[in-house]
C-alpha positions in Angstrom: 29.7 -21.7 -1.5 29.4 -20.2 -5.0 28.7 -23.7 -6.4 26.0 -24.3 -3.8 24.3 -20.9 -4.7 24.5 -21.7 -8.4 23.0 -25.2 -7.8 20.1 -23.7 -5.7 19.3 -21.1 -8.3 19.3 -23.7 -11.1 17.0 -25.9 -9.0 14.6 -23.0 -8.4 14.5 -22.2 -12.1 13.9 -25.8 -13.0 11.0 -26.0 -10.6 9.5 -22.7 -11.9 9.8 -23.9 -15.5 8.4 -27.3 -14.5 5.4 -25.8 -12.8 4.8 -23.5 -15.8 5.2 -26.2 -18.6 3.2 -29.0 -17.0 -0.3 -29.1 -18.6 -3.1 -28.1 -16.2 -4.7 -31.5 -16.5 -1.5 -33.2 -15.4 -1.3 -31.2 -12.1 -2.1 -33.2 -9.0 -2.9 -30.2 -6.9 -6.4 -28.9 -7.1 -7.3 -25.2 -7.7 -6.6 -23.3 -4.5 -4.6 -26.1 -3.0 -1.3 -25.0 -1.4 1.7 -26.5 -3.2 4.4 -24.6 -1.3 5.1 -21.8 1.2 7.8 -19.2 0.2 9.4 -16.5 2.2 11.0 -13.4 1.0 10.8 -9.6 0.8 8.3 -7.5 -1.1 9.8 -5.8 -4.2 9.0 -2.3 -5.5 6.3 -2.4 -8.1 3.9 -4.7 -6.1 0.3 -3.8 -6.7 -3.0 -4.9 -5.1 -3.3 -7.6 -7.7 0.3 -8.8 -8.2 2.9 -9.5 -5.6 6.5 -9.2 -6.6 8.6 -11.2 -4.1 12.4 -11.4 -3.8 13.4 -14.8 -2.4 16.9 -16.3 -1.9 16.3 -18.4 -5.0 15.2 -15.5 -7.2 12.3 -13.2 -8.0 8.7 -14.4 -8.1 5.5 -13.0 -9.4 2.4 -14.1 -7.4 -1.1 -13.2 -8.2 -3.4 -11.8 -5.5 -7.1 -12.4 -6.0 -10.4 -12.1 -4.1 -9.8 -15.5 -2.4 -6.4 -14.6 -1.0 -6.3 -14.7 2.8 -4.5 -11.4 3.7 -5.8 -11.3 7.3 -2.2 -12.1 8.6 -0.5 -9.4 6.5 -2.0 -6.5 4.5 1.0 -4.3 4.3 2.8 -5.2 1.1 5.4 -2.4 1.0 9.0 -2.7 -0.4 11.5 -4.7 1.7 8.8 -6.0 4.1 9.5 -9.7 5.0 6.5 -12.0 4.4 5.6 -15.6 3.9 3.2 -16.7 1.2 1.4 -20.0 0.7 0.9 -20.5 -3.0 -1.2 -22.6 -5.4 -0.9 -23.2 -9.1 -3.9 -22.2 -11.3 -4.9 -22.9 -14.9 -3.6 -19.5 -16.0 -0.1 -20.7 -15.4 0.5 -18.3 -12.6 1.2 -18.9 -9.0 -1.6 -17.5 -6.8 -1.3 -16.4 -3.2 -3.5 -18.5 -0.9 -2.4 -16.9 2.3 0.0 -14.1 3.2 1.5 -13.7 6.7 4.2 -11.9 8.6 5.6 -11.8 12.1 4.5 -8.3 13.1 4.5 -7.5 16.9 1.4 -6.2 18.6 1.5 -2.7 20.0 1.6 -2.3 23.7 0.2 1.3 23.6 -3.2 2.3 24.9 -5.2 4.1 22.2 -7.8 6.8 22.9 -10.5 5.5 20.5 -13.0 8.1 21.8 -10.9 10.9 20.1 -10.7 10.0 16.4 -9.9 11.7 13.1 -10.1 10.7 9.5 -7.3 11.4 7.0 -7.0 10.6 3.3 -3.8 10.2 1.4 -1.3 7.8 -0.2 1.1 5.4 1.4 4.8 6.2 1.1 7.4 3.5 0.2 9.3 4.6 3.4 6.7 2.6 5.4 8.1 -0.4 7.2 7.3 -2.8 10.0 4.5 -1.2 12.0 5.0 2.4 11.0 3.0 3.8 8.1 4.3 6.9 6.4 1.2 8.6 5.0 1.4 11.4 2.4 -1.5 13.9 2.7 -2.0 17.4 1.1 -0.6 19.0 4.3 2.5 16.8 4.6 3.7 13.4 5.8 2.2 11.7 8.8 3.5 8.7 10.8 0.9 6.3 11.8 1.3 3.1 13.8 -0.4 -0.1 12.7 -1.6 -2.5 15.5 -2.8 -6.1 15.5 -6.2 -4.6 16.1 -6.2 -2.2 13.1 -9.4 -3.0 11.1 -8.3 -3.5 7.4 -11.5 -5.1 6.2 -12.1 -2.1 4.0 -9.1 -2.9 1.8 -7.5 -6.0 0.3 -3.9 -5.0 0.8 -1.8 -1.9 1.4 0.5 -0.9 -1.4 2.7 2.2 -2.0 1.1 5.0 -4.0 -2.5 4.0 -3.6 -5.1 6.3 -2.0 -6.6 5.2 1.4 -8.8 6.7 4.0 -7.6 6.1 7.6 -9.4 6.6 10.9 -6.8 7.3 13.6 -6.4 8.3 17.2 -3.5 9.1 19.6 -1.9 6.4 21.7 -0.2 6.5 25.0 3.2 6.2 23.2 2.5 9.7 21.6 2.0 8.2 18.1 -1.2 8.4 16.1 -2.5 4.9 15.6 -4.5 3.6 12.7 -7.9 2.2 13.9 -9.2 1.3 10.5 -8.1 1.6 6.9 -10.2 1.5 3.7 -9.7 2.0 0.0 -10.5 5.6 -1.1 -11.7 6.3 -4.6 -11.5 10.1 -4.1 -8.4 12.3 -4.0 -6.3 13.5 -1.1 -8.3 15.7 1.2 -7.2 19.2 2.0 -8.1 22.1 4.2 -8.6 25.8 3.4 -5.4 26.6 5.3 -3.3 24.2 3.4 -2.9 21.7 6.1 -4.0 18.1 6.7 -7.7 17.8 6.8 -8.8 15.7 9.7 -12.5 16.7 10.1 -14.7 16.5 13.2 -11.9 15.8 15.7 -13.5 15.3 19.1 -12.3 17.1 22.3 -8.8 16.6 23.6 -8.6 14.9 27.1 -7.3 18.1 28.6 -10.2 20.3 27.7 -13.9 20.5 26.8 -13.7 21.4 23.1 -17.0 20.4 21.5 -16.7 22.1 18.1 -15.5 20.7 14.8 -11.7 21.1 14.3 -9.4 20.9 11.4 -5.8 19.6 11.2 -3.2 21.9 9.8 0.5 21.1 9.4 3.7 23.1 8.9 6.9 24.2 10.5 7.3 26.3 13.7 8.0 30.0 12.9 10.6 31.9 15.0 7.9 34.3 16.3 6.4 31.4 18.4 6.1 32.1 22.2 5.1 30.0 25.1 1.4 30.8 24.6 1.3 31.5 20.9 2.2 29.1 18.2 3.1 30.6 14.8 2.9 27.8 12.2 4.3 28.3 8.7 2.0 26.4 6.3 1.5 26.3 2.5 -1.1 29.0 2.9 1.0 31.3 5.0 1.9 31.8 8.7 -0.9 30.9 11.1 -1.2 32.4 14.6 -2.6 29.8 17.0 -3.5 30.4 20.6 -2.6 27.9 23.3 -4.7 27.6 26.3 -5.8 25.2 29.1 -7.7 23.1 26.7 -4.7 22.4 24.4 -3.4 18.9 24.5 0.3 19.2 23.7 1.6 15.9 25.1 2.6 14.8 21.6 4.1 18.0 20.5 6.0 20.0 23.1 9.1 21.0 21.3 8.2 24.2 19.3 11.7 25.4 18.2 12.0 27.1 14.8 11.9 24.8 11.8 10.4 21.8 13.6 7.4 20.1 11.8 4.1 20.0 13.6 0.5 19.1 13.0 -2.1 21.0 15.0 -5.9 20.4 15.4 -7.4 23.9 15.4 -10.8 25.6 15.8 -12.0 29.2 15.9 -12.6 30.5 19.4 -15.1 33.1 20.6 -12.4 35.7 20.5 -12.1 35.2 16.7 -8.6 33.7 17.1 -7.6 30.2 16.0 -7.0 27.9 19.1 -5.1 24.6 19.3 -7.0 21.6 20.5 -4.1 19.1 20.0 -0.5 19.3 18.8 1.5 16.5 17.3 5.2 16.9 16.6 7.4 14.8 14.2 8.8 11.9 16.2 10.9 8.9 15.1 10.5 5.3 16.3 11.5 4.7 19.9 13.3 1.6 21.1 12.2 0.6 24.6 14.9 1.2 27.2 15.3 0.2 30.9 15.7 3.4 33.0 17.0 3.5 36.5 14.1 5.6 37.9 15.3 4.8 41.5 18.3 7.1 41.0 17.3 10.5 39.6 18.9 13.9 39.2 17.6 17.4 38.6 19.3 19.7 36.1 18.4 23.3 35.1 19.1 25.0 31.8 17.6 26.4 28.7 16.1 24.7 25.6 18.5 24.5 22.8 17.7 25.1 19.1 18.6 21.5 18.1 15.9 20.1 20.4 13.4 17.7 18.8 10.4 15.6 20.0 12.9 12.8 20.7 15.8 14.6 22.3 16.0 17.8 24.5 19.3 19.6 24.0 19.7 21.5 27.3 22.1 24.3 27.6 23.5 24.3 31.2 26.3 26.3 32.9 28.4 23.1 32.5 27.7 22.6 28.8 25.1 21.0 26.6 23.2 17.9 27.7 21.2 15.5 25.6 18.1 14.2 27.3 15.8 11.6 25.6 12.1 12.4 25.9 10.7 8.9 25.6 9.9 8.6 29.3 8.4 12.0 30.2 5.4 11.4 32.4 4.7 14.9 33.7 5.1 18.5 32.5 4.5 21.6 34.5 4.0 25.3 33.7 4.0 25.1 29.9 2.1 23.8 26.8 5.1 24.0 24.5 8.8 24.6 24.9 10.5 27.3 22.9 14.1 28.0 22.2 15.7 29.7 25.2 13.0 28.6 27.6 14.4 28.0 31.1 13.4 24.6 32.5 14.1 22.2 35.4 14.4 18.6 34.3 14.3 15.5 36.5 16.1 12.7 34.7 17.7 9.2 35.1 20.1 7.1 33.2 19.0 4.3 30.8 20.8 1.2 29.8 21.4 2.9 26.4 23.9 5.2 28.3 21.6 8.2 27.6 20.0 10.4 30.3 16.2 10.3 30.0 13.9 13.1 31.1 11.2 12.0 33.5 9.5 15.4 34.2 10.0 18.9 32.8 9.0 22.1 34.6 9.1 25.5 33.0 10.8 28.3 35.1 9.4 31.8 34.7 
């Protein structure tokens, strides 16, 4: 096996040297003509002009230029697997003719009538279809879809500043609708949160005023109708009412990260239009919804947007929140809140919450 690896590496080096040393007028391939297709993973240090690719045969440097077809893959972030069709040009470099990947299309429905614009830089943590986006108010998780419009940028690379138009999907994630290069700096709001200007009304209400996104962590003073958010600019008191869309951020236990779209109400208080909590990727699970159970208990302090830790008379239960389709009697859940949960078992051996009702 070691001999075979050594032979392959030597062969790759010989080919690379051969391509480099052959005079341009001796090459049979014309400019822009594909001479090979290579597969590998993007290496750290890749820029919008130079792709650093790790392949089984060794590391490659491939130039990206205005003629490169990146419609099949614009996300060139570390460890992402891609395929690149290359040509050899007169400058001695390999040039990317076409870059592709095998990304899966999202199955979520996105509310494109309710959009926001954020500016920031892409984190190296981004992978597959999840984009980690660093803004002045903290880190956001945005999903990339096959329909995301990236005509405004050549490729996406870590550390570069972009402007993203996004909207919430039926899977509770914010989805990127369009991405473009941004020459300006990271936007910010007066309250130290994520600036997402001119957010349109949430589906639960009739908010028709401009809103601003702020982010921070839930403060221990939070109640079922008042969210206290600790931000860089201090603790904000935010009222929750019938117009608040909290489907993407119900778990308001102390220390949890949240982003909130806020506006000033007629009562001079800040009100929440939408709430989005920190949520990790969810793997689809088959759930036996034909066989359900109902349990009662109180919300535990370890609860997150992914898992409800429910304290019951018989002990602590872990209930996944990826299948909740109805919520009654609350906008947010706080530590110690008494709730009734209808749940069913999934093929991952977890119990999954189907509906949650607050008990007063």
